[in-house]
A tleap script that builds the chain and sets N, CA, C and O, in Angstrom:
source leaprc.protein.ff14SB
mol = sequence {
  NMET GLN ILE LYS TYR ARG ILE LEU GLY VAL
  SER GLU ASP GLY HIE SER ALA GLU ILE ARG
  TYR TYR SER ASP VAL SER THR GLU GLU ASP
  LEU ALA VAL ARG ASP VAL ASP THR GLY GLU
  ILE ILE ARG HIE SER ASP GLY SER ILE LYS
  THR CYS ILE ALA ASP MET ASN LEU THR PHE
  PHE ASP VAL PRO ALA LEU THR GLY ASP ALA
  LEU ASP GLU TYR ILE SER VAL ARG ALA PRO
  ALA PRO TRP PHE GLU LEU LEU GLU LYS ILE
  LYS ASP PRO ALA ILE ASP THR SER MET THR
  THR LEU LYS ASP MET ILE GLY VAL ASP TYR
  ASP VAL THR ILE PRO PRO PRO PRO ASP PRO
  PRO THR LEU PRO CASP
}
set mol.1.N position { 28.992 -96.458 154.788 }
set mol.1.CA position { 28.281 -96.407 153.361 }
set mol.1.C position { 27.865 -97.852 153.113 }
set mol.1.O position { 28.647 -98.779 153.324 }
set mol.2.N position { 26.549 -98.044 152.634 }
set mol.2.CA position { 26.040 -99.292 152.297 }
set mol.2.C position { 25.680 -99.198 150.756 }
set mol.2.O position { 24.851 -98.385 150.348 }
set mol.3.N position { 26.312 -100.026 149.974 }
set mol.3.CA position { 25.941 -100.035 148.526 }
set mol.3.C position { 24.869 -101.042 148.359 }
set mol.3.O position { 24.864 -102.136 148.923 }
set mol.4.N position { 23.966 -100.605 147.550 }
set mol.4.CA position { 22.699 -101.541 147.308 }
set mol.4.C position { 22.656 -101.767 145.768 }
set mol.4.O position { 23.350 -101.110 144.991 }
set mol.5.N position { 21.763 -102.777 145.372 }
set mol.5.CA position { 21.539 -102.956 143.946 }
set mol.5.C position { 20.038 -103.362 143.738 }
set mol.5.O position { 19.381 -103.894 144.633 }
set mol.6.N position { 19.576 -103.091 142.567 }
set mol.6.CA position { 18.287 -103.539 142.059 }
set mol.6.C position { 18.295 -104.122 140.702 }
set mol.6.O position { 18.929 -103.548 139.816 }
set mol.7.N position { 17.658 -105.189 140.466 }
set mol.7.CA position { 17.699 -105.683 139.023 }
set mol.7.C position { 16.502 -104.968 138.326 }
set mol.7.O position { 15.354 -104.988 138.769 }
set mol.8.N position { 16.906 -104.314 137.151 }
set mol.8.CA position { 16.027 -103.417 136.443 }
set mol.8.C position { 15.268 -104.185 135.334 }
set mol.8.O position { 14.120 -103.898 134.996 }
set mol.9.N position { 16.051 -105.253 134.760 }
set mol.9.CA position { 15.542 -106.055 133.713 }
set mol.9.C position { 16.462 -107.092 133.470 }
set mol.9.O position { 17.593 -107.094 133.954 }
set mol.10.N position { 15.925 -108.153 132.585 }
set mol.10.CA position { 16.547 -109.334 132.308 }
set mol.10.C position { 16.525 -109.575 130.772 }
set mol.10.O position { 15.507 -109.277 130.146 }
set mol.11.N position { 17.613 -110.104 130.135 }
set mol.11.CA position { 17.681 -110.375 128.912 }
set mol.11.C position { 18.042 -111.851 128.691 }
set mol.11.O position { 19.211 -112.231 128.765 }
set mol.12.N position { 17.063 -112.642 128.430 }
set mol.12.CA position { 17.246 -114.122 128.266 }
set mol.12.C position { 18.176 -114.474 127.047 }
set mol.12.O position { 19.013 -115.376 127.079 }
set mol.13.N position { 17.921 -113.628 125.930 }
set mol.13.CA position { 18.742 -113.753 124.753 }
set mol.13.C position { 20.303 -113.517 124.946 }
set mol.13.O position { 21.174 -114.113 124.312 }
set mol.14.N position { 20.520 -112.540 125.934 }
set mol.14.CA position { 21.912 -112.229 126.265 }
set mol.14.C position { 22.394 -112.805 127.538 }
set mol.14.O position { 23.513 -112.563 127.992 }
set mol.15.N position { 21.384 -113.695 128.192 }
set mol.15.CA position { 21.812 -114.248 129.430 }
set mol.15.C position { 22.425 -113.147 130.455 }
set mol.15.O position { 23.451 -113.338 131.108 }
set mol.16.N position { 21.691 -112.045 130.492 }
set mol.16.CA position { 22.282 -110.870 131.265 }
set mol.16.C position { 21.113 -110.185 131.958 }
set mol.16.O position { 19.930 -110.472 131.776 }
set mol.17.N position { 21.577 -109.257 132.763 }
set mol.17.CA position { 20.585 -108.353 133.503 }
set mol.17.C position { 21.166 -107.035 133.724 }
set mol.17.O position { 22.367 -106.847 133.912 }
set mol.18.N position { 20.151 -106.011 133.689 }
set mol.18.CA position { 20.624 -104.580 133.922 }
set mol.18.C position { 20.380 -104.417 135.410 }
set mol.18.O position { 19.316 -104.675 135.971 }
set mol.19.N position { 21.521 -103.946 136.005 }
set mol.19.CA position { 21.620 -103.835 137.370 }
set mol.19.C position { 21.893 -102.336 137.818 }
set mol.19.O position { 22.807 -101.741 137.248 }
set mol.20.N position { 21.241 -101.761 138.693 }
set mol.20.CA position { 21.350 -100.492 139.194 }
set mol.20.C position { 22.004 -100.463 140.634 }
set mol.20.O position { 21.411 -100.903 141.619 }
set mol.21.N position { 23.205 -99.941 140.680 }
set mol.21.CA position { 23.910 -99.822 141.952 }
set mol.21.C position { 23.750 -98.326 142.536 }
set mol.21.O position { 23.830 -97.356 141.781 }
set mol.22.N position { 23.553 -98.210 143.730 }
set mol.22.CA position { 23.417 -96.996 144.371 }
set mol.22.C position { 23.829 -97.277 145.800 }
set mol.22.O position { 24.148 -98.414 146.146 }
set mol.23.N position { 23.825 -96.222 146.654 }
set mol.23.CA position { 24.237 -96.366 148.017 }
set mol.23.C position { 23.384 -95.345 148.966 }
set mol.23.O position { 22.612 -94.516 148.484 }
set mol.24.N position { 23.581 -95.479 150.207 }
set mol.24.CA position { 22.904 -94.617 151.129 }
set mol.24.C position { 23.525 -93.210 151.026 }
set mol.24.O position { 22.875 -92.252 151.445 }
set mol.25.N position { 24.692 -93.041 150.515 }
set mol.25.CA position { 25.491 -91.795 150.458 }
set mol.25.C position { 25.043 -91.151 148.998 }
set mol.25.O position { 24.528 -90.040 148.870 }
set mol.26.N position { 25.322 -92.008 148.001 }
set mol.26.CA position { 25.048 -91.517 146.645 }
set mol.26.C position { 23.759 -92.292 146.140 }
set mol.26.O position { 23.799 -93.425 145.663 }
set mol.27.N position { 22.628 -91.545 146.305 }
set mol.27.CA position { 21.364 -92.096 146.028 }
set mol.27.C position { 20.981 -92.268 144.643 }
set mol.27.O position { 21.719 -91.739 143.812 }
set mol.28.N position { 19.974 -92.903 144.240 }
set mol.28.CA position { 19.451 -93.006 142.888 }
set mol.28.C position { 19.347 -91.551 142.361 }
set mol.28.O position { 19.794 -91.281 141.247 }
set mol.29.N position { 18.790 -90.649 143.109 }
set mol.29.CA position { 18.548 -89.332 142.632 }
set mol.29.C position { 19.882 -88.640 142.383 }
set mol.29.O position { 19.998 -87.898 141.407 }
set mol.30.N position { 20.877 -88.847 143.207 }
set mol.30.CA position { 22.208 -88.361 142.921 }
set mol.30.C position { 22.837 -88.841 141.625 }
set mol.30.O position { 23.479 -88.084 140.897 }
set mol.31.N position { 22.637 -90.088 141.370 }
set mol.31.CA position { 23.241 -90.722 140.243 }
set mol.31.C position { 22.348 -90.778 138.968 }
set mol.31.O position { 22.733 -91.333 137.939 }
set mol.32.N position { 21.111 -90.161 139.095 }
set mol.32.CA position { 20.283 -90.256 137.946 }
set mol.32.C position { 20.925 -89.208 136.828 }
set mol.32.O position { 21.623 -88.216 137.038 }
set mol.33.N position { 20.455 -89.759 135.572 }
set mol.33.CA position { 20.905 -89.023 134.272 }
set mol.33.C position { 19.788 -87.794 134.263 }
set mol.33.O position { 18.590 -87.950 134.499 }
set mol.34.N position { 20.360 -86.690 133.980 }
set mol.34.CA position { 19.553 -85.531 133.906 }
set mol.34.C position { 19.468 -84.960 132.452 }
set mol.34.O position { 20.372 -85.178 131.645 }
set mol.35.N position { 18.370 -84.230 132.142 }
set mol.35.CA position { 18.211 -83.570 130.838 }
set mol.35.C position { 19.181 -82.473 130.781 }
set mol.35.O position { 19.291 -81.660 131.698 }
set mol.36.N position { 19.937 -82.442 129.634 }
set mol.36.CA position { 20.901 -81.351 129.587 }
set mol.36.C position { 20.430 -80.034 129.437 }
set mol.36.O position { 21.166 -79.098 129.752 }
set mol.37.N position { 19.279 -79.836 128.989 }
set mol.37.CA position { 18.670 -78.451 128.907 }
set mol.37.C position { 17.922 -77.960 130.260 }
set mol.37.O position { 17.966 -76.788 130.634 }
set mol.38.N position { 17.307 -78.875 130.878 }
set mol.38.CA position { 16.476 -78.542 132.048 }
set mol.38.C position { 17.163 -78.809 133.383 }
set mol.38.O position { 16.927 -78.103 134.364 }
set mol.39.N position { 18.049 -79.875 133.413 }
set mol.39.CA position { 18.691 -80.297 134.607 }
set mol.39.C position { 17.711 -81.270 135.436 }
set mol.39.O position { 18.017 -81.713 136.543 }
set mol.40.N position { 16.600 -81.531 134.831 }
set mol.40.CA position { 15.523 -82.550 135.560 }
set mol.40.C position { 16.078 -83.892 135.384 }
set mol.40.O position { 16.716 -84.199 134.377 }
set mol.41.N position { 15.843 -84.695 136.348 }
set mol.41.CA position { 15.969 -86.174 136.301 }
set mol.41.C position { 15.129 -86.700 135.137 }
set mol.41.O position { 13.942 -86.378 135.096 }
set mol.42.N position { 15.641 -87.474 134.201 }
set mol.42.CA position { 14.773 -88.127 133.110 }
set mol.42.C position { 14.243 -89.382 133.850 }
set mol.42.O position { 14.923 -90.198 134.472 }
set mol.43.N position { 12.866 -89.383 133.662 }
set mol.43.CA position { 12.043 -90.374 134.349 }
set mol.43.C position { 11.142 -91.171 133.309 }
set mol.43.O position { 10.829 -90.695 132.217 }
set mol.44.N position { 10.779 -92.349 133.726 }
set mol.44.CA position { 9.728 -93.114 132.949 }
set mol.44.C position { 8.436 -92.473 133.214 }
set mol.44.O position { 8.329 -91.677 134.147 }
set mol.45.N position { 7.433 -92.772 132.443 }
set mol.45.CA position { 6.091 -92.264 132.593 }
set mol.45.C position { 5.433 -92.648 134.113 }
set mol.45.O position { 4.586 -91.922 134.632 }
set mol.46.N position { 5.850 -93.669 134.642 }
set mol.46.CA position { 5.455 -93.951 136.021 }
set mol.46.C position { 6.132 -93.181 137.066 }
set mol.46.O position { 5.821 -93.306 138.251 }
set mol.47.N position { 7.150 -92.302 136.615 }
set mol.47.CA position { 7.867 -91.529 137.687 }
set mol.47.C position { 9.132 -92.109 138.215 }
set mol.47.O position { 9.798 -91.458 139.020 }
set mol.48.N position { 9.513 -93.304 137.812 }
set mol.48.CA position { 10.667 -93.951 138.235 }
set mol.48.C position { 11.797 -93.321 137.444 }
set mol.48.O position { 11.552 -92.754 136.379 }
set mol.49.N position { 13.106 -93.406 137.961 }
set mol.49.CA position { 14.156 -92.927 137.280 }
set mol.49.C position { 14.617 -93.762 136.133 }
set mol.49.O position { 14.905 -94.943 136.322 }
set mol.50.N position { 14.704 -93.211 134.948 }
set mol.50.CA position { 14.973 -93.936 133.755 }
set mol.50.C position { 16.389 -94.613 133.783 }
set mol.50.O position { 16.468 -95.835 133.654 }
set mol.51.N position { 17.364 -93.937 133.929 }
set mol.51.CA position { 18.772 -94.252 133.936 }
set mol.51.C position { 19.617 -93.542 135.015 }
set mol.51.O position { 19.354 -92.373 135.299 }
set mol.52.N position { 20.606 -94.192 135.618 }
set mol.52.CA position { 21.574 -93.849 136.443 }
set mol.52.C position { 23.037 -94.192 135.899 }
set mol.52.O position { 23.263 -95.190 135.215 }
set mol.53.N position { 24.001 -93.268 136.272 }
set mol.53.CA position { 25.291 -93.433 135.766 }
set mol.53.C position { 25.941 -94.709 136.250 }
set mol.53.O position { 26.991 -95.100 135.741 }
set mol.54.N position { 25.370 -95.329 137.168 }
set mol.54.CA position { 25.945 -96.602 137.827 }
set mol.54.C position { 25.174 -97.819 137.376 }
set mol.54.O position { 25.366 -98.900 137.932 }
set mol.55.N position { 24.294 -97.683 136.370 }
set mol.55.CA position { 23.440 -98.788 135.801 }
set mol.55.C position { 24.431 -99.702 134.917 }
set mol.55.O position { 25.189 -99.164 134.109 }
set mol.56.N position { 24.404 -101.048 135.086 }
set mol.56.CA position { 25.294 -101.922 134.425 }
set mol.56.C position { 24.594 -102.992 133.739 }
set mol.56.O position { 23.469 -103.311 134.126 }
set mol.57.N position { 25.150 -103.584 132.749 }
set mol.57.CA position { 24.527 -104.733 132.186 }
set mol.57.C position { 25.574 -105.924 132.562 }
set mol.57.O position { 26.732 -105.912 132.142 }
set mol.58.N position { 25.098 -106.858 133.320 }
set mol.58.CA position { 25.950 -107.974 133.721 }
set mol.58.C position { 25.669 -109.202 132.902 }
set mol.58.O position { 24.489 -109.465 132.672 }
set mol.59.N position { 26.574 -109.952 132.455 }
set mol.59.CA position { 26.272 -111.254 131.870 }
set mol.59.C position { 26.513 -112.379 132.756 }
set mol.59.O position { 27.527 -112.454 133.449 }
set mol.60.N position { 25.611 -113.237 132.742 }
set mol.60.CA position { 25.682 -114.433 133.748 }
set mol.60.C position { 26.115 -115.657 132.882 }
set mol.60.O position { 25.416 -116.215 132.037 }
set mol.61.N position { 27.380 -115.972 133.239 }
set mol.61.CA position { 28.051 -117.075 132.460 }
set mol.61.C position { 27.662 -118.409 132.797 }
set mol.61.O position { 27.771 -119.328 131.984 }
set mol.62.N position { 27.158 -118.583 134.099 }
set mol.62.CA position { 26.701 -119.877 134.590 }
set mol.62.C position { 25.447 -120.341 134.001 }
set mol.62.O position { 24.481 -119.582 134.080 }
set mol.63.N position { 25.311 -121.491 133.412 }
set mol.63.CA position { 24.062 -122.085 132.984 }
set mol.63.C position { 23.941 -123.386 133.646 }
set mol.63.O position { 24.804 -124.246 133.474 }
set mol.64.N position { 22.892 -123.586 134.413 }
set mol.64.CA position { 21.705 -122.650 134.446 }
set mol.64.C position { 22.158 -121.471 135.307 }
set mol.64.O position { 23.188 -121.571 135.973 }
set mol.65.N position { 21.398 -120.323 135.314 }
set mol.65.CA position { 21.704 -119.203 135.947 }
set mol.65.C position { 21.780 -119.423 137.528 }
set mol.65.O position { 21.063 -120.264 138.071 }
set mol.66.N position { 22.682 -118.628 138.243 }
set mol.66.CA position { 22.870 -118.766 139.574 }
set mol.66.C position { 21.496 -118.373 140.256 }
set mol.66.O position { 20.622 -117.738 139.666 }
set mol.67.N position { 21.407 -118.788 141.468 }
set mol.67.CA position { 20.265 -118.499 142.307 }
set mol.67.C position { 20.807 -118.229 143.774 }
set mol.67.O position { 21.935 -118.524 144.168 }
set mol.68.N position { 19.791 -117.608 144.524 }
set mol.68.CA position { 19.865 -117.474 145.985 }
set mol.68.C position { 21.182 -116.724 146.314 }
set mol.68.O position { 21.491 -115.750 145.628 }
set mol.69.N position { 21.982 -117.145 147.352 }
set mol.69.CA position { 23.146 -116.479 147.777 }
set mol.69.C position { 24.303 -116.498 146.745 }
set mol.69.O position { 25.165 -115.623 146.828 }
set mol.70.N position { 24.367 -117.359 145.863 }
set mol.70.CA position { 25.335 -117.316 144.844 }
set mol.70.C position { 25.140 -116.261 143.845 }
set mol.70.O position { 26.099 -115.700 143.315 }
set mol.71.N position { 23.777 -115.945 143.543 }
set mol.71.CA position { 23.434 -114.903 142.606 }
set mol.71.C position { 23.697 -113.580 143.310 }
set mol.71.O position { 24.286 -112.675 142.720 }
set mol.72.N position { 23.261 -113.453 144.589 }
set mol.72.CA position { 23.592 -112.218 145.239 }
set mol.72.C position { 25.092 -111.997 145.269 }
set mol.72.O position { 25.535 -110.872 145.037 }
set mol.73.N position { 25.812 -112.910 145.515 }
set mol.73.CA position { 27.399 -112.619 145.696 }
set mol.73.C position { 27.892 -112.289 144.282 }
set mol.73.O position { 28.759 -111.424 144.158 }
set mol.74.N position { 27.400 -112.915 143.215 }
set mol.74.CA position { 27.808 -112.533 141.829 }
set mol.74.C position { 27.595 -111.067 141.448 }
set mol.74.O position { 28.414 -110.371 140.848 }
set mol.75.N position { 26.362 -110.684 141.882 }
set mol.75.CA position { 25.991 -109.270 141.596 }
set mol.75.C position { 26.765 -108.331 142.548 }
set mol.75.O position { 27.253 -107.284 142.123 }
set mol.76.N position { 26.868 -108.698 143.790 }
set mol.76.CA position { 27.491 -107.865 144.775 }
set mol.76.C position { 28.997 -107.582 144.478 }
set mol.76.O position { 29.461 -106.443 144.420 }
set mol.77.N position { 29.690 -108.687 144.302 }
set mol.77.CA position { 31.156 -108.469 143.949 }
set mol.77.C position { 31.436 -107.597 142.804 }
set mol.77.O position { 32.552 -107.084 142.721 }
set mol.78.N position { 30.514 -107.369 141.883 }
set mol.78.CA position { 30.719 -106.651 140.608 }
set mol.78.C position { 30.280 -105.151 140.935 }
set mol.78.O position { 30.443 -104.299 140.062 }
set mol.79.N position { 29.798 -104.851 142.012 }
set mol.79.CA position { 29.542 -103.468 142.433 }
set mol.79.C position { 30.751 -102.504 142.260 }
set mol.79.O position { 31.844 -102.957 142.599 }
set mol.80.N position { 30.703 -101.354 141.823 }
set mol.80.CA position { 31.809 -100.511 141.707 }
set mol.80.C position { 32.208 -99.844 143.046 }
set mol.80.O position { 32.116 -98.624 143.177 }
set mol.81.N position { 32.633 -100.614 143.998 }
set mol.81.CA position { 32.737 -100.172 145.364 }
set mol.81.C position { 33.792 -99.051 145.460 }
set mol.81.O position { 33.592 -98.070 146.175 }
set mol.82.N position { 34.969 -99.211 144.700 }
set mol.82.CA position { 36.041 -98.171 144.697 }
set mol.82.C position { 35.484 -96.759 144.189 }
set mol.82.O position { 35.930 -95.705 144.642 }
set mol.83.N position { 34.571 -96.806 143.305 }
set mol.83.CA position { 34.020 -95.597 142.780 }
set mol.83.C position { 32.997 -95.047 143.707 }
set mol.83.O position { 32.920 -93.822 143.801 }
set mol.84.N position { 32.175 -95.826 144.425 }
set mol.84.CA position { 31.366 -95.277 145.421 }
set mol.84.C position { 32.208 -94.720 146.592 }
set mol.84.O position { 31.781 -93.778 147.260 }
set mol.85.N position { 33.371 -95.283 146.836 }
set mol.85.CA position { 34.143 -94.637 148.012 }
set mol.85.C position { 34.563 -93.439 147.499 }
set mol.85.O position { 34.557 -92.469 148.257 }
set mol.86.N position { 34.973 -93.291 146.218 }
set mol.86.CA position { 35.428 -91.937 145.695 }
set mol.86.C position { 34.377 -90.956 145.819 }
set mol.86.O position { 34.613 -89.904 146.412 }
set mol.87.N position { 33.198 -91.197 145.303 }
set mol.87.CA position { 32.019 -90.358 145.535 }
set mol.87.C position { 31.745 -89.886 146.930 }
set mol.87.O position { 31.360 -88.738 147.154 }
set mol.88.N position { 31.944 -90.766 147.854 }
set mol.88.CA position { 31.878 -90.408 149.214 }
set mol.88.C position { 32.912 -89.326 149.640 }
set mol.88.O position { 32.604 -88.359 150.337 }
set mol.89.N position { 34.077 -89.550 149.199 }
set mol.89.CA position { 35.180 -88.643 149.585 }
set mol.89.C position { 34.861 -87.239 148.842 }
set mol.89.O position { 35.049 -86.194 149.465 }
set mol.90.N position { 34.417 -87.215 147.612 }
set mol.90.CA position { 34.177 -86.041 146.964 }
set mol.90.C position { 33.087 -85.145 147.649 }
set mol.90.O position { 33.075 -83.918 147.555 }
set mol.91.N position { 32.186 -85.879 148.339 }
set mol.91.CA position { 31.113 -85.082 149.028 }
set mol.91.C position { 31.514 -84.574 150.388 }
set mol.91.O position { 30.803 -83.779 151.003 }
set mol.92.N position { 32.695 -85.051 150.870 }
set mol.92.CA position { 33.178 -84.630 152.161 }
set mol.92.C position { 34.044 -83.431 152.003 }
set mol.92.O position { 35.151 -83.560 151.480 }
set mol.93.N position { 33.588 -82.185 152.449 }
set mol.93.CA position { 34.452 -80.969 152.226 }
set mol.93.C position { 35.842 -81.055 152.946 }
set mol.93.O position { 36.732 -80.258 152.651 }
set mol.94.N position { 36.019 -82.018 153.883 }
set mol.94.CA position { 37.159 -82.121 154.605 }
set mol.94.C position { 38.371 -82.709 153.849 }
set mol.94.O position { 39.535 -82.624 154.240 }
set mol.95.N position { 37.947 -83.326 152.698 }
set mol.95.CA position { 38.989 -84.157 152.016 }
set mol.95.C position { 39.151 -83.285 150.677 }
set mol.95.O position { 38.205 -82.863 150.012 }
set mol.96.N position { 40.471 -83.093 150.403 }
set mol.96.CA position { 40.892 -82.367 149.206 }
set mol.96.C position { 40.805 -83.369 148.020 }
set mol.96.O position { 41.635 -84.274 147.933 }
set mol.97.N position { 39.738 -83.209 147.042 }
set mol.97.CA position { 39.586 -84.032 145.920 }
set mol.97.C position { 39.791 -83.204 144.558 }
set mol.97.O position { 39.308 -83.517 143.470 }
set mol.98.N position { 40.609 -82.075 144.831 }
set mol.98.CA position { 40.863 -81.215 143.651 }
set mol.98.C position { 41.502 -81.963 142.545 }
set mol.98.O position { 42.157 -82.975 142.792 }
set mol.99.N position { 41.349 -81.523 141.346 }
set mol.99.CA position { 41.976 -82.031 140.125 }
set mol.99.C position { 42.905 -81.087 139.461 }
set mol.99.O position { 43.071 -81.155 138.244 }
set mol.100.N position { 43.529 -80.196 140.200 }
set mol.100.CA position { 44.307 -79.120 139.714 }
set mol.100.C position { 45.460 -79.633 138.771 }
set mol.100.O position { 45.699 -78.994 137.747 }
set mol.101.N position { 46.136 -80.689 139.059 }
set mol.101.CA position { 47.200 -81.270 138.316 }
set mol.101.C position { 46.628 -81.767 136.951 }
set mol.101.O position { 47.301 -81.528 135.949 }
set mol.102.N position { 45.498 -82.407 136.827 }
set mol.102.CA position { 44.997 -82.812 135.647 }
set mol.102.C position { 44.489 -81.616 134.823 }
set mol.102.O position { 44.591 -81.591 133.596 }
set mol.103.N position { 43.985 -80.714 135.484 }
set mol.103.CA position { 43.395 -79.467 134.726 }
set mol.103.C position { 44.533 -78.811 133.951 }
set mol.103.O position { 44.351 -78.305 132.843 }
set mol.104.N position { 45.754 -78.838 134.593 }
set mol.104.CA position { 46.941 -78.139 133.995 }
set mol.104.C position { 47.422 -78.978 132.763 }
set mol.104.O position { 48.206 -78.462 131.966 }
set mol.105.N position { 46.997 -80.189 132.596 }
set mol.105.CA position { 47.426 -81.179 131.451 }
set mol.105.C position { 46.419 -81.112 130.300 }
set mol.105.O position { 46.728 -81.594 129.210 }
set mol.106.N position { 45.237 -80.539 130.492 }
set mol.106.CA position { 44.179 -80.422 129.412 }
set mol.106.C position { 44.795 -79.832 128.113 }
set mol.106.O position { 45.442 -78.786 128.074 }
set mol.107.N position { 44.504 -80.658 127.025 }
set mol.107.CA position { 44.979 -80.298 125.674 }
set mol.107.C position { 46.346 -80.511 125.325 }
set mol.107.O position { 46.720 -80.199 124.194 }
set mol.108.N position { 47.155 -81.013 126.168 }
set mol.108.CA position { 48.537 -81.366 125.870 }
set mol.108.C position { 48.653 -82.913 125.527 }
set mol.108.O position { 48.074 -83.776 126.187 }
set mol.109.N position { 49.434 -83.169 124.461 }
set mol.109.CA position { 49.551 -84.685 124.090 }
set mol.109.C position { 50.873 -85.147 124.814 }
set mol.109.O position { 51.895 -84.474 124.955 }
set mol.110.N position { 50.640 -86.444 125.247 }
set mol.110.CA position { 51.705 -87.108 125.953 }
set mol.110.C position { 51.816 -88.396 125.303 }
set mol.110.O position { 50.856 -88.966 124.785 }
set mol.111.N position { 53.230 -88.936 125.341 }
set mol.111.CA position { 53.438 -90.247 124.939 }
set mol.111.C position { 53.071 -91.313 125.876 }
set mol.111.O position { 53.304 -91.071 127.060 }
set mol.112.N position { 52.548 -92.433 125.586 }
set mol.112.CA position { 52.115 -93.495 126.432 }
set mol.112.C position { 53.462 -94.378 126.627 }
set mol.112.O position { 54.098 -94.731 125.634 }
set mol.113.N position { 53.855 -94.707 127.872 }
set mol.113.CA position { 54.839 -95.625 128.130 }
set mol.113.C position { 54.157 -96.880 128.637 }
set mol.113.O position { 53.386 -96.843 129.596 }
set mol.114.N position { 54.454 -98.001 127.976 }
set mol.114.CA position { 53.808 -99.285 128.335 }
set mol.114.C position { 55.004 -99.974 128.980 }
set mol.114.O position { 56.100 -100.114 128.438 }
set mol.115.N position { 54.660 -100.399 130.231 }
set mol.115.CA position { 55.733 -101.202 130.817 }
set mol.115.C position { 55.962 -102.564 130.201 }
set mol.115.O position { 55.023 -103.112 129.622 }
set mol.116.N position { 57.171 -103.162 130.288 }
set mol.116.CA position { 57.308 -104.592 129.712 }
set mol.116.C position { 56.540 -105.489 130.573 }
set mol.116.O position { 56.287 -105.236 131.751 }
set mol.117.N position { 56.164 -106.580 129.930 }
set mol.117.CA position { 55.470 -107.655 130.649 }
set mol.117.C position { 56.372 -108.154 131.750 }
set mol.117.O position { 57.600 -108.125 131.660 }
set mol.118.N position { 55.686 -108.630 132.833 }
set mol.118.CA position { 56.590 -109.270 133.951 }
set mol.118.C position { 57.223 -110.580 133.397 }
set mol.118.O position { 56.693 -111.206 132.478 }
set mol.119.N position { 58.329 -110.949 133.969 }
set mol.119.CA position { 59.038 -112.114 133.779 }
set mol.119.C position { 58.173 -113.329 134.008 }
set mol.119.O position { 57.461 -113.302 135.012 }
set mol.120.N position { 58.132 -114.319 133.279 }
set mol.120.CA position { 57.331 -115.558 133.578 }
set mol.120.C position { 57.992 -116.239 134.822 }
set mol.120.O position { 59.206 -116.167 135.017 }
set mol.121.N position { 57.175 -116.873 135.613 }
set mol.121.CA position { 57.636 -117.479 136.880 }
set mol.121.C position { 58.619 -118.688 136.375 }
set mol.121.O position { 58.376 -119.381 135.387 }
set mol.122.N position { 59.663 -118.814 137.140 }
set mol.122.CA position { 60.636 -119.912 136.933 }
set mol.122.C position { 60.074 -121.110 137.659 }
set mol.122.O position { 59.466 -121.035 138.727 }
set mol.123.N position { 60.344 -122.311 136.941 }
set mol.123.CA position { 59.998 -123.575 137.664 }
set mol.123.C position { 61.257 -124.239 138.251 }
set mol.123.O position { 62.357 -124.174 137.701 }
set mol.124.N position { 61.006 -124.908 139.452 }
set mol.124.CA position { 62.156 -125.465 140.085 }
set mol.124.C position { 62.739 -126.593 139.227 }
set mol.124.O position { 62.033 -127.240 138.454 }
set mol.125.N position { 64.111 -126.819 139.396 }
set mol.125.CA position { 64.821 -127.793 138.629 }
set mol.125.C position { 64.435 -129.172 138.919 }
set mol.125.O position { 64.976 -130.103 138.322 }
savepdb mol mol.pdb
quit
């Protein structure tokens, strides 16, 4: 699987950009937001896909903004790679990705157990 990205827009006021991530397995069409009534992909007037579920807004904290390989690396390392790996598994009929255990828990209230924070590191004497 190859994850890809495209910059959709830039906000100079927010020093950020809207990034669309997709892959050769989970294409833009697969990830496109669909009209709830028709099931059709929601598109701009030019026919391009308006929104995908993997679109993200990234803030660029470096000033001036990164360029070249540093910019590509910044965007690439923020790709939701584990999520794309999961989508690939879900599409593979040989892999059991059922959610039976969670379905059995629907509507039931559970107490949250928060683990204690880890002990601080000790300094040598």
